[in-house]
FIBA-6218 format. One record per residue (C-alpha): z, y, x. Coordinates in steps of 0.05 Angstrom, whole numbers, plus 32768, in hexadecimal, padded with zeros to 4 digits. Layout:
<rs>
ZYX/...
</rs>
This chain:
<rs>
7E1F8D2A8FFB/7DE88D1D9026/7DBB8CE69020/7D868CC49053/7D548C95904D/7D5A8C829092/7D9F8C5C908E/7DA68C259060/7DEC8C309042/7DDE8C759030/7D9A8C649016/7DBE8C2E8FE8/7DF18C678FD3/7DBB8C998FC5/7D998C658F9D/7DD18C558F70/7DE38C9E8F6E/7DA28CBD8F50/7D838C7B8F38/7D408C888F54/7CFC8C668F4A/7CC98C638F7D/7C798C558F75/7C3F8C648FA2/7C2B8CB58FAA/7BEA8CBF8F85/7BBD8CF48F7A/7BCD8D398F6F/7BC68D4F8F32/7BEE8D978F2B/7C068DCC8F64/7C4B8DDC8F5C/7C638E228F48/7C9A8E428F5A/7CBD8E6A8F28/7CDB8EAC8F42/7CF98EB88EF8/7D398E968EF3/7D538E7E8EAF/7D9D8E928EA1/7DC88E528EAA/7E188E498EA8/7E408E208ED5/7E718DE68ED2/7E938DDD8F15/7ECE8DB98F27/7EFB8DFC8F1C/7EE78DE38ED0/7F088DA28EE2/7EC98D758EFF/7EDF8D428F29/7EAF8D4A8F5A/7E6C8D798F61/7E408D3D8F6E/7E278D298F2D/7DFC8CEC8F1F/7DF08CE98ED9/7DFA8D0D8E8E/7DFC8CFA8E50/7E0B8D178E09/7E258CE18DD4/7E1F8CE08D90/7E578D088D82/7E428D458DA9/7E688D3D8DE6/7E488D3F8E29/7E5F8D0A8E5C/7E568D198EA5/7E4C8CE48EDD/7E6D8CFF8F27/7E7D8CE38F62/7EC68CF18F4D/7EBC8CC88F0B/7EA58CCA8EC5/7EBE8D048E98/7EAF8D1F8E59/7EA38D6B8E49/7EA98D868E01/7E9B8DCF8E09/7EE88DE38E1B/7F008DAE8E4D/7EF28D718E79/7F0F8D348E6F/7F0C8D048EAA/7F0E8CB38E99/7F338C878ECD/7F488C3C8ECC/7F788C208EF8/7F508BE58F0F/7F108C118F2A/7EF58C008F6E/7ED68C478F76/7ED58C868F52/7E858C968F5A/7E608C898F1A/7E1A8C8E8EFC/7DEF8C718EBD/7E0D8C858E82/7E028C668E40/7E158C648DF6/7E118C258DCB/7E058C288D85/7E4E8C218D77/7E5A8C6A8D96/7E808C478DD4/7E698C6C8E11/7E588C3F8E54/7E548C518EA2/7E548C298EDC/7E6E8C3A8F24/7E4E8C298F6A/7E7D8BEE8F75/7E5B8BC88F3D/7E968BD28F06/7E798BE78EB8/7EA38C098E8C/7EA18C238E4F/7ECE8C578E24/7EE18C3F8DD9/7ED68C7B8DB1/7F098C6A8D7D/7F3D8C628DAB/7F248C8F8DE0/7F3B8C608E14/7F168C438E5A/7F0F8BF98E5E/7EF28BCE8E90/7EB88BA08E76/7ECE8B558E93/7E8B8B358EAF/7E878AE88E98/7E868AC08EDE/7E438A9D8ED3/7E238AEA8ED2/7DFF8AEC8F17/7E058B3B8F27/7E0E8B688F61/7E258BAC8F63/7DD58BC28F58/7DD78BA68F0F/7DB58BCC8ED9/7DCC8BD08E8D/7DB48BEB8E4D/7DBA8BE48DFF/7D878BBB8DD5/7D958BBA8D8E/7DD78B968D88/7DDA8B7F8DC9/7DF18B978E10/7DC08B7D8E44/7DCF8B768E8B/7D9A8B688EC1/7D988B4D8EFC/7D758B0B8F14/7D7D8B008ECE/7D798B248E85/7DC38B208E6D/7DCB8B278E20/7E108B388E01/7E238B448DBD/7E368B8D8DB9/7E698B838D83/7E938B4C8D9F/7E768B548DE8/7E6E8B088DF0/7E358AED8E17/7DFE8ACF8DF0/7DC68ABD8E1C/7D9E8AD08E5E/7D558AD28E73/7D408AC08EB9/7D108AF48EE0/7D0A8AD18F24/7D2B8AC78F62/7D128B068F89/7D1B8B358F4C/7D638B4A8F56/7D738B938F4B/7D3E8B9C8F0C/7D3A8BD98EE9/7D438BDC8EA0/7D318C108E6C/7D398C0D8E24/7D0C8C388E03/7D078C208DB9/7D2D8BF48D8D/7CF58BBC8D96/7CE68BC38DE1/7D048BBE8E27/7CE38BD48E69/7CF38BB08EA2/7CDE8BBC8EE7/7CDA8B8D8F23/7CE58B9E8F69/7CB98B878FA6/7C878B638F6D/7C728BA58F5A/7C648B8B8F0B/7C868B9F8ECD/7C868B808E87/7CA78B8D8E48/7CCF8B618E1D/7CC98B5B8DCE/7D058B4F8D9D/7D008B068DB9/7D038B148E03/7CC88AF78E17/7C998B1A8E50/7C558B2E8E3C/7C2F8B498E79/7C2F8B5F8EBF/7C0B8B9F8EE5/7BEE8BA98F27/7C178BD28F5C/7C1B8C1F8F56/7BED8C3B8F87/7BFB8C238FD0/7C468C298FDD/7C7B8BFB8FDA/7C9D8C098F9D/7CE48BEE8F8E/7CF48C078F44/7CE48C398F11/7D008C668EDD/7CE08C618E94/7CE18C928E5E/7CC28C958E15/7C918CD18E1E/7C608CCA8DDF/7C4E8C968DAC/7C1E8C7B8DDF/7C3B8C898E23/7C7A8C868E4F/7C8D8CB08E8D/7C948C8A8EC7/7CBE8CA98F05/7CB98C7F8F47/7CF78C708F6B/7CE68C978FA9/7CD18CCF8F81/7C898CD58F9B/7C6A8CD08F5D/7C738CE08F0F/7C468CB98EDC/7C318CB78E98/7C248C698E8C/7BFD8C508E49/7C1F8C238E1B/7BE58C0B8DF8/7BCB8BEE8E30/7C0B8BD58E61/7BE08BA28E8E/7BAC8BDA8E9B/7BD68C198EA3/7BBA8C5F8EA9/7BE98C808EDE/7BE28CC98EE6/7C0C8CEB8F21/7C298D2B8EFD/7C4D8D4A8F3D/7C4C8D2D8F88/7C628D4D8FC6/7C7A8D369006/7CBA8D549004/7CC88D4E8FB7/7CF38D158F9B/7CFD8D098F4E/7D3B8CF28F3E/7D398CEA8EF3/7D138D0C8EB3/7D138D128E6D/7CE58D2C8E35/7CFA8D608DFF/7CEC8D668DBF/7CA88D918DCC/7C8E8D588DFF/7CA58D858E3A/7CB08D588E7B/7CEB8D6E8E9A/7D008D508EDF/7D3F8D518F14/7D248D5D8F5C/7D3B8D608F9A/7D1C8DAD8F98/7D308DC58F55/7D2A8DBE8F11/7CD88DAB8EFE/7CBF8DBA8EB8/7C798D9D8EA4/7C6C8DC18E5F/7C418DA28E2A/7C0E8DD68E0C/7BD98DC38DD9/7BE28D7A8DF0/7BD48D8D8E35/7C008D848E6F/7C0F8DCA8E91/7C1B8DD98EDA/7C658DC88EF6/7C938DFC8EF9/7CCA8DFC8F2B/7D0C8E1A8F18/7D4E8E218F4A/7D2E8E068F87/7D688E128FAD/7D8C8DD88F83/7D8B8D8D8F8D/7D858D768F47/7D9E8D318F3F/7D978D2C8EF0/7D7C8D538EB7/7D828D4B8E67/7D828D6B8E24/7DBF8D778DF5/7DB58D778DAB/7DAE8DCB8DA8/7D7E8DD48DD9/7D9D8DD78E10/7D8A8DBE8E55/7DBC8D9E8E87/7DAC8D8B8ECA/7DDF8D718F03/7DD88D7F8F46/7DF08D638F88/7E278D978F99/7E258DCB8F6D/7E408DA88F2D/7E1A8DAB8EE3/7DF38DE68ED1/7DE38DF68E87/7DA28E1E8E70/7DAA8E398E2C/7D608E4B8E27/7D228E418E52/7CFB8E7A8E33/7D2D8EAB8E4E/7D248EC38E94/7D458EF48EC5/7D228F178EFE/7D538F2E8F33/7D4D8F448F79/7D638F098F98/7D2D8EDE8F77/7CF38F098F79/7CD28F4B8F91/7CFB8F758F63/7D178FB38F8B/7D608FAF8F6B/7D828F808F47/7DA08FB58F17/7D6F8FD68EE5/7D8090148EC6/7D4290268E9A/7D0690058E84/7CCA90228E66/7C858FF88E56/7C4A90218E64/7C148FF78E47/7C038FAF8E33/7C128F8E8E77/7C3E8FBB8EA1/7C848FD68EA1/7CAA900B8ECB/7CF490008EE2/7D2490338EF3/7D5590198F26/7D8E903B8F57/7D7990698F93/7D45908C8F6C/7D1790498F72/7CE1903D8F41/7CBC8FF98F33/7C788FEC8F12/7C758FA88EFA/7C408F7D8EE2/7C588F518EAF/7C228F1C8EB1/7C278F118F06/7C6D8F2B8F0D/7C498F5B8F41/7C728F908F52/7C6A8FDA8F6D/7C9F8FFF8F8D/7CA2904C8F86/7CE090788FA6/7CED90B78F88/7D0390F88FA3/7D5190EB8F9A/7D7E90B58FA9/7DA090B78F6A/7D9690808F34/7D6090868EFB/7D7B90A48EC7/7D3E90B08E94/7CF590A48E8B/7CB990B78E66/7C74909C8E5C/7C3F90D18E49/7BFD90AD8E32/7BD690E98E32/7BD890FC8E7B/7BF290B38E8C/7C2A90D18EB0/7C6D90AC8EB6/7CA390DE8EBE/7CE790CA8ED5/7D2D90EA8EEF/7D5E90D58F23/7D75911C8F27/7D31913A8F32/7D0291368F02/7CBE91108F1C/7C8790EC8F02/7C5690B68F17/7C0990B98F08/7BF790778EED/7BB2907A8EFB/7BBD90948F41/7BFB906A8F5B/7BF1908D8F9A/7C3890B28F98/7C6D90CD8F71/7C6D911F8F5A/7CA3914B8F51/7C8991858F2D/7CC591B28F2C/7CF9919F8F64/7D2791DB8F55/7D3991BC8F15/7D6891888F38/7D8E91738F00/7D9C912C8EE8/7D78911D8EA3/7D8590EC8E79/7D5290F18E46/7D0091058E42/7CD091158E0E/7C8B91378E10/7C8791708DDD/7C4B91908DC5/7C1F91688DFB/7C3391A18E2F/7C7D91A28E29/7CB491718E50/7CF491748E27/7D2B91608E58/7D7091558E48/7DA791638E75/7DF4915C8E76/7DF491A58E5C/7DBD91A88E2B/7D7091A88E21/7D3791CC8E50/7CEF91CC8E48/7CC391C28E81/7C8491DF8E7B/7C4C91AD8E90/7C1591CC8EBE/7BE491E08E8B/7B9691EB8E97/7B7992268EBC/7B7D92678E93/7BAC924A8E5A/7BEA926E8E47/7C20923B8E3B/7C5C92548E0F/7CA592308E07/7CAF920A8DCA/7CB892378D88/7C9E927F8D7D/7CDA92A38D84/7CE892D18DB6/7D1E92C48DEF/7D3E93068DDB/7D4792F48D91/7D8692CC8D83/7D8892AC8D42/7DC192788D23/7D9F923D8D1A/7D65924A8D41/7D4B923A8D8A/7D5A926A8DB9/7D36926F8DF8/7D3D92958E3A/7D2192888E85/7D44925B8EAD/7D2D925D8EF8/7CE092628EF0/7CB892798EB7/7CA492308EAA/7CE6921C8E9A/7D12922D8E60/7D5392208E46/7D4D92078DFC/7D89920D8DC8/7DCC92298DCF/7DF891E98DDA/7E1691D88E14/7E18918F8E0E/7E01914F8E2B/7DBF91358E08/7DBA90E98E08/7D7290E38DEA/7D3B91158DD4/7D0190FB8DA0/7CC391288D99/7CA991178D51/7C5D90FB8D63/7C4A910F8D23/7C6091568D1B/7C5C91818D5A/7C9191B48D3E/7CC591838D3B/7CFC915E8D69/7D3891378D65/7D73913D8D9C/7DA9910E8DA1/7DE791338DBE/7E2491138DD7/7E48912B8D9D/7E1B91388D68/7DCC91268D52/7DA191628D3F/7D58916F8D25/7D3191A78D3F/7CF191B88D10/7CCF91F68D0A/7D03921E8D35/7D3A92098D00/7D6E91DE8D1E/7D9591A98CE7/7DCB917C8CFA/7DC5913A8CDE/7E0991198CC7/7E1E90D58CAE/7E4C90DD8C75/7E65911F8C8F/7E7591078CD2/7E4C91148D11/7E2290DC8D2E/7E1F90D28D77/7DDE90B58D88/7DC9908C8DC6/7D7B908B8DB8/7D4890998D86/7D0590798D77/7CD390928D3E/7CAE90578D15/7C8190818CE2/7C8190CE8CCF/7CBD90CD8CA7/7CEC90978CC6/7D1A90AB8D01/7D43906F8D1B/7D8390818D41/7DAA90548D74/7DF6906E8D6E/7E3890638D89/7E5F90478D58/7E31904A8D1A/7E0590168D2C/7DBA90228D23/7DAB90558CEF/7D66905D8CC2/7D5990A78CB3/7D2290B98C83/7D1090FF8C78/7D51911A8C96/7D7F90EA8C6F/7DA190A88C86/7D8590768C55/7D9990338C7C/7DCD901E8CB3/7DCA8FDD8CD3/7E148FCD8CF7/7E398F908D0A/7E508F878CBF/7E0F8F748CAD/7DF08F4D8CEA/7DE98F748D21/7E008F688D67/7E278FA68D74/7E318FE88D59/7E27900D8DA1/7DDB900F8D9F/7DC1902E8DE1/7D7590228DE7/7D47901C8DB3/7D0190058DB1/7CC88FFF8D79/7C9A8FC18D85/7C6C8FBD8D40/7CA18FB18D05/7CDA8FA58D30/7D0A8FCE8D54/7D318FB58D8C/7D778FCA8DA2/7D968FC98DE5/7DE48FC18DE2/7E1E8FAC8E09/7E228F6D8DED/7DDC8F588DEE/7D9B8F708DCB/7D868F6A8D83/7D458F708D61/7D3E8F888D15/7CFD8F778CED/7CF48FB98CC3/7CCC8F9F8C93/7CF68F5B8C83/7D378F748C9B/7D3C8F378CCA/7D6B8F3D8D02/7D638F0E8D41/7DA38F158D77/7D9E8EFF8DBC/7DDA8EFB8DEA/7DFC8ED68E24/7DFE8E9C8DF6/7DAC8E9F8DE7/7DA48EA18E35/7DAB8EE58E4E/7DC38EEC8E8B/7DEA8F2D8E7F/7DFB8F478E3A/7DFA8F8D8E55/7DBA8FA48E43/7DA88FEC8E5C/7D618FF48E40/7D328FCC8E18/7CE48FCF8E0E/7CB08F968DF4/7C6E8F8B8E1B/7C408F508E24/7C628F278DE9/7CA48F298E0B/7CE38F528E06/7CF68F6F8E40/7D3B8F7F8E5A/7D5F8FB38E8A/7DA08F988EA0/7DD18F9E8EDF/7DC08F588EFA/7D758F618EF3/7D368F5F8EC0/7D3B8F2B8E8C/7D028F1C8E57/7CF28EEC8E24/7CC08ED88DF2/7CC98F138DB8/7CBA8ED68D83/7CF18EAC8DA4/7D228E9B8D6E/7D6E8EAC8D78/7D888E7C8D3D/7DB08E458D5C/7D9E8E188D1A/7DBD8DDA8D32/7DF98DCB8D06/7E338DBA8D3C/7E5C8D748D36/7E9B8D718D24/7ECF8D3A8D25/7F1D8D318D1C/7F3E8D258D63/7F848D178D50/7FBA8D0C8D1C/80038D1D8D21/80338D138CEF/80778D318CF7/80668D3A8D46/80518CEC8D47/800A8CD38D5F/7FE68CA88D30/7FAF8C7B8D37/7F6E8C998D26/7F4D8C538D22/7F7B8C3E8CE6/7F768C868CC8/7F248C8F8CC7/7F238C8E8C7B/7F678C9A8C57/7FAE8C978C76/7FF08C898C4A/80328CA18C5A/807A8CAB8C3F/808F8CEE8C1E/80B88CFF8C5B/80818CFF8C89/80618D408C6D/80548D688CAE/800D8D618CC8/7FE68D788D00/7F9C8D6F8D09/7F748D778D43/7F2E8D7E8D41/7EF38D948D76/7EAA8DA28D6F/7E758DA38DAC/7E518DE18DA0/7E3A8DE88DE9/7E0B8E298DDC/7E468E538DC1/7E6C8E4B8DF6/7EAB8E4E8DCC/7E908E808D9F/7E948E5B8D63/7EC78E518D27/7EE88E1A8D03/7EEB8E198CB9/7F228DE48C9A/7F418DDC8C58/7F748DB08C3A/7F618D9A8BF5/7F968D768BC3/7F738D488B94/7F668D5E8B51/7F648DAB8B5F/7F338DDE8B65/7F128DE08BA6/7F378E0A8BDD/7F158E458C07/7F098E318C51/7F388E4D8C84/7F138E698CC4/7F2D8E678D08/7F1C8E718D4B/7EFD8E348D78/7F358E418DA4/7F688E2A8D6B/7F508DE28D66/7F8B8DCF8D3A/7FA48DD58CEE/7FED8DC88CDB/80048DB98C99/80518DBF8C8E/80818DA28C54/80418D868C2A/80568D718BEA/804A8D288BD3/80018D1F8BBD/7FBD8D0C8BD3/7F9C8D368C03/7F538D428C25/7F4E8D648C64/7F0B8D868C77/7EF98DA88CB7/7EB58DC18CD0/7E998DEB8D0A/7E718E2B8D00/7E458E3C8D38/7E358E868D54/7DFD8E8E8D21/7E238E768CE3/7E0F8E2E8CDD/7E478E038CCB/7E4A8DB38CCF/7E1D8D928CA8/7E558D5D8C92/7E9C8D748CA2/7ED18D408CC1/7EFD8D308C8D/7F348D008C80/7F5B8CEF8C41/7FAF8CE58C3D/7FD98CD18C10/80218CE98C12/80498CB88BEA/80898CDE8BBD/80CD8CC68BC3/80D98C858B9C/80FF8CB18B6B/80C98CDA8B61/80978CA48B52/80788C998B0B/80928C528B08/80D68C618B1E/80D68CA08AEE/80B68C718AB2/80F28C438AC8/81258C7D8AC6/81078C978A85/81018C538A67/814C8C438A7B/81648C8B8A5D/813F8C808A21/81628C378A11/819F8C568A24/81938C8989F8/817B8C6089C4/81B58C2B89D3/81E88C6389C6/81C18C83898A/81C28C438968/820C8C298980/82238C738965/81FD8C6B8927/821A8C298917/825C8C3C8928/825D8C7488F8/82388C4288C8/82728C1788D1/82A48C5488CF/82818C6B8890/827F8C26886E/82CA8C1A8883/82DD8C61886A/82B98C55882A/82DA8C0F8821/831D8C348834/830E8C6C8801/82FC8C3C87C9/833B8C1287D7/83628C5487D9/83438C668794/834B8C1C8776/83948C1E8790/83A88C61876E/83838C518738/83A88C088732/83E88C318738/83D28C6286FE/83BF8C2586D0/83FE8C0386CC/84268C3D86BE/83FC8C528685/83F48C0C8666/84418C0D8665/84458C528641/84138C38860C/84378BF48603/84798C1E85F5/84548C4D85C1/84318C0B85A3/84778BE985A3/84968C2A858A/84638C288549/847B8BE2853D/84C68BEF8540/84B88C2D850C/848F8BFF84E2/84538C2084E3/84208BE684EF/83E38C0A84DD/83F38C3F850E/84058C0B853A/83C38BDF8532/83988C208539/83BA8C3A8577/83B68BF28593/83668BF28581/83618C31859F/838D8C1F85E0/83658BDB85EB/83228C0685E8/83488C358625/835E8BFE864E/83188BDD8648/82F68C218663/832C8C1F8694/831F8BE086B6/82D28BF786B2/82E38C3886D4/830C8C238707/82DD8BF98728/82A98C38872F/82AF8C6F8768/82918CA48732/827A8CA286EB/825B8CDD86C4/82828D1186AA/82718CFF8668/828F8CC1866E/82D18CDE8688/82D28D0C864E/82CC8CD48618/83018CB08641/83298CEE8640/83238CF885F0/83348CAE85E9/83748CB4860E/83878CF885F2/83858CD885AC/83B38C9D85C1/83E58CD885D7/83DB8CFE8599/83E58CC1856D/84208CB08592/843D8CF78589/842D8CFF8541/83F08D2A854B/841A8D608561/83F68D778595/83B78DAF8593/83838D9A85C3/834F8DC985E0/83178DAA8601/82E68DDA8629/82AF8DBD8652/82718DE68663/82358DC18643/82068DCC867F/822F8D98869C/822A8D65866A/81DF8D648673/81DA8D6286BA/81FB8D1A86BB/822B8D3486F1/82618CFE8709/82A38D068720/82D68CCF8738/82F88CA386FE/833A8CAF86E0/83488CED870A/835F8D1886CB/83808CE7869D/83C28CE286C5/83C38D3686C6/83C28D35867A/83EE8CF78673/84238D23869E/84148D5B866F/84278D2D8630/84668D0D8653/84828D468676/846B8D878655/845A8D79860A/84818D3B85FD/84C48D6885FB/84AA8DA385E4/84BD8DBE859E/84908DDD8573/844E8DEB857A/842D8DBE85AC/83E38DD285D5/83BA8DB48608/837E8DD28623/83508DB88656/830E8DE28677/82E08DC186A6/82A98DF486C9/827B8DEC8707/828F8E158743/82658E088780/82618DC2878D/82A78DB28766/82B78DAB8722/82EE8DDC8715/83278DC486E1/835E8DDC86C7/838B8DBD8691/83C38DE28673/83FB8DD38645/84328DF7861E/84648DCA862E/84B38DD18645/849B8DDE8696/84A48DB086CE/84EE8DCB86DD/85008DB08696/84E08D78869E/85008D6486DA/85408D6D86C1/85338D3E868B/85198D0D86B6/85498D1386F1/856F8CD686E3/852C8CAB86F2/85238C8B8741/84E78CB18755/84E38C828794/84D68C46876F/84948C6A8760/845D8C95877A/845A8CD58750/84158CD7872F/84098D1C8745/840F8D09878F/83DC8CD4877E/83AB8D098761/83AF8D33879E/83A18CF987CF/83648CDF87AB/834F8D2887A8/83568D3087F1/83338CF087FF/82FA8D0987D4/82F88D4687FA/82F38D258840/82BC8CF98829/82868D34881B/826B8D61884D/827F8DA08831/82C28DBF8851/82FA8DB0882D/831B8DE18808/83618DFD8817/837E8DF787D3/83538DC287A3/839B8DAD8778/83C58DE5875F/84048DE4872A/840F8E1F870B/844F8E2D86E2/843B8E5F86AA/84738E8F869A/84798ECA8670/84908F138684/84D28F028671/84D28EC786A2/84D08E978660/84A98E53866D/84648E54864E/84518E108663/842D8DF386A4/83E98DF986C2/83BF8DCD86ED/83808DE28715/83528DB28739/83158DB48761/82F08D70875B/82B88D5D8788/826F8D4F8765/82648D06877A/
</rs>
C-alpha cells in the first residue's frame, strides 16, 4: 500500500494505519549503522491465512495468542493457524490499535471509526455501541485505565469496563480533537494534544497537572509514549523525524534527546524490551538501539529493504515485526546472525569448510576452489582462488609455518604472513583430499578416497627428510605401516588399506601417533603399530577427530554420536539419549572446556567438565540446520552452512526457560459442544453422557510446533495417574464410556527444552450414576428388601409360632381326649370289681380296693392335666394299678418290674397314662382267662432318645381272647391299642428326630410246637 504525505486522504489513511506521532527534528546524536549480518526470521504470509500482507498492529494477549491487525481485518495466531474475526455490521476491513483489557477481552478499531471487542470466554466478536452523547469521529483514541475504558476526542469519556456503561467525561477544549492517549501505568495516563504543542498527564482523579513547550520548531500533531525506565518515557514523533527520551521527574521542563534522525527515516512504532533495548519500526527496516552499561549504543538497522510498520516482543523473547506488503516476520534471536553472498562481500553463500586461524580471523572454503579470509571484528573479507574449480573439501592450519593448507582437488596453501598468492607445492597430486594433518612438523598427511598419503614438506637445505615410521618400503609386516614411493620421492603411500578417509588427527603430544577415521572403521597408528578401535566389538565410522589432552581423543561418528576415548578405550558416549542433538556428528572443534559439534540438525556444545549441553537449531534462530563445519573465534561460534555463514555469542543460552501457556479450548460431550463459560470449574452430567472430547491449545511460538502435550484424567480418591504424552499436532484427548464418578482432567504443554507449563489447564467434571446406582436409591432398595425380609421372617416366625401353638393345643386336646377315653373304661372295670367284692361279701377287700381305687383315680385326674410326668411317678402309678388288678384276680399274677435305675436318677419324663392301657389289656384279655400260673413282666430301658419298653404276659393270646370277646360290639368304642398308637404317633411327630418306622409292635409268643405262650408288646416312647 502506498503512502503519500502530499495527498490529504492518503495522509489521513496512513496516519491511522501506522498511528505515527510527529515531533521536530532535533540534533543528530548517533549515526545509523546498516548491518550486513541478518538475523534469522520466519514469516507469516497470506499463504498461511493472513487476510492481507499490510500489517498495522501486533499484540500478544495474556493467554499467549498473537493478534495481528491487517488491511483485511484482525486475526489471531496460535502458532498453528490463523483465525479471522469478522462482524456483519463492520463498515471497513482495515483495523489497528489492538488492546487487551483486564478481563482478557481483546479490542481493536477499524478505520471507519468502529470499536470492536472479542469476548475471551465465548470467543465471539462484538461491536461496541457508542452512546449518542459521545462526540467522536473516526480519529478517536482509546485505552484502558484501572477498571475503565477511556475514549478521547474533544473529551475524555470513561466507561465501566465490566458493564461498559457510561460513567463521566472531562472536557479537553474545542480545538483538541484527535487527542492521542497512552496509558503507561495503573495510576497515570498521557494525553498529547495536536496543534497546541503541549502534553499533560492525569492522576487517578483525572485532573490536569502541567503543560510543556513544543518539541523543536516543527508543527507537531501527536505523539506515541512508551514507558522506558523509572524516570523516563520513550517519545516518538508522528512524522518520524525524532525519537526522544522524556524525563518524567520534570514533566514541565523535559530533557529531550533525539536518538535517531534522518531526512528519509519515518519511525512508526517502538517498544522497550526487558533489557531496556529500544526497538523501532521504520520505513527502512528494523532499528535496534541497545543499552549497555546504562548507555545507549549506536542504532543498528536490520532488514533495510522492508517498510516495518509495527514491532513487538512475545513472552518467549521472539521479536515480531509487521511490514507493509510482506506480512509478519518473527525473529527467534537477535544474537543469531547469518552472513550471505547477497547481504555482504561473502564470495559464495554455500560455505563448505570453516577454520579459525587466529583470535580474529577465520578461513572459509567455498565452491569452485574459492577461499575467504574473514576478519570477524570488521567483517572485512579477502578473496583467494585456488588452482581448481572444485569445491574446497579440506583445510588445515599449521601454526609453526603459518600456512593454511586447503584442497580443492589440488593441495594448495596460503601463507598468512604474506597473503600475496596461493601456493601449490605438488601439482601432480591431483586427487581430492577429505582431510589434512601435519605430522612430525615436516609431513603433511592427506586422506584421499583410496587411502592415506604423506607429502614431504619443503625441508631446510641440507636436511634429509624421511617418511613417517622407520621401516624400509620393501619390508612388509602385518599390522605395520607400508611405505612405497608414489610419483615423486617426496610423496608416499601409507597403509595397505584402500578406503576413503574422513578425518586425520596427528597427536600433538606424541610425534609417533596419529589417528585415521576411514569410511568403515577407526584406526590408531602408533610407533609403526596399527590398532583398530571398536565400540562394543562394532566398527566405528568416524567423521572428525579432535584432542583435548595427552590421552583423550574425541570422535564424531555416524550413528554412534560423540565418543570420548581415553588411552585407546571408549569411556563415555553422548547421543540423543542423553541430550545431544543428533547422532551424526560431522565436524568437531575444541574451545577450552567446550567441544562443539556440527550436525545435520544444528549444532551442540558439550562442556567436558560439567557435561552441560547447549543445543542450537532453527528454533533458536539458525538460518540452516545443515551445519557443515564449526569453529570458535573472537567469542563467537561460527558455522559453515549451505545458506552462508552463521555466528552467535558462544555464551548464548540455548535454553527456552519460559513455561508455555496452556488452555482448554473446547469440550464435547457425546459429540455436542459445551459452553466453556459455564464449565470453567466443574461440570455435571448424567450417566449416559460419558463420551468426552477435550481440545486444548498452547502458544509456544519459539518451538514452531516442536513441543508436546501431556495430559491425564484423574479419578477422585485414586492414586495419581501418569501423564500421557502426545505430539503438538494432536491437540485433543478423547475418553469413551467413562464410568460414573468424579474426574479431573489436566493438560500441560512441554516446550522444546523440556519446560512444562507452570499451572496445567484443568477442568473438573462429575458423571452422575443412573438412579439405580445412586447411594440413596441403593439404600432405599436395601431398606425395602430388609423390611420385606424382616417382615417375611417375622410373619413366618409368627405363622410357625401360631402353627406350633395350634399343633401343641391340638396335641394336648388329642392327648386329653385319649386320656378321657381311657379313664371311663378303667373306672367301669374298677367299679365292677368293687361291686363284685360286695356281692361276694368281701367288705374288707372291697374297702381296701376302694381306697386304692380312689387313690388311683386321684392320680389319674392329676396326670390327665399334664403332658408329661417323671418316669418314677409313672412307675408308682403303674404299681398301684397292678395291685388293684392283682386284688381283683386274687393275687394269682406274678409280677416282674425291670426298670434301669439310671432312668430313675435322671428324672426322665414321659407322657402319662401311656403304659396303663397295655397292662390293662394284658390282665383283661390275656391273664384273666389263663388257667394255672399267671405272669406279667415289664421292662423299661433307654435307647437313643427313646425309652424302650416291652410288656410280656403268659396269657391265652390275642386269638383266643378275640374268640372270647367276639360277641362285644367293637364299633361302639375305639380299641385302646389304636389309641396308644395314635398317641405315640403324635408324640413322635412333636420331636425333631425322624419318626422310627416301628414305634409300636405286638408280638404273639409261641412255642416250637405252635403252642400259645402269651403276648409281648414293644414301644419306643419319646423322652419329653
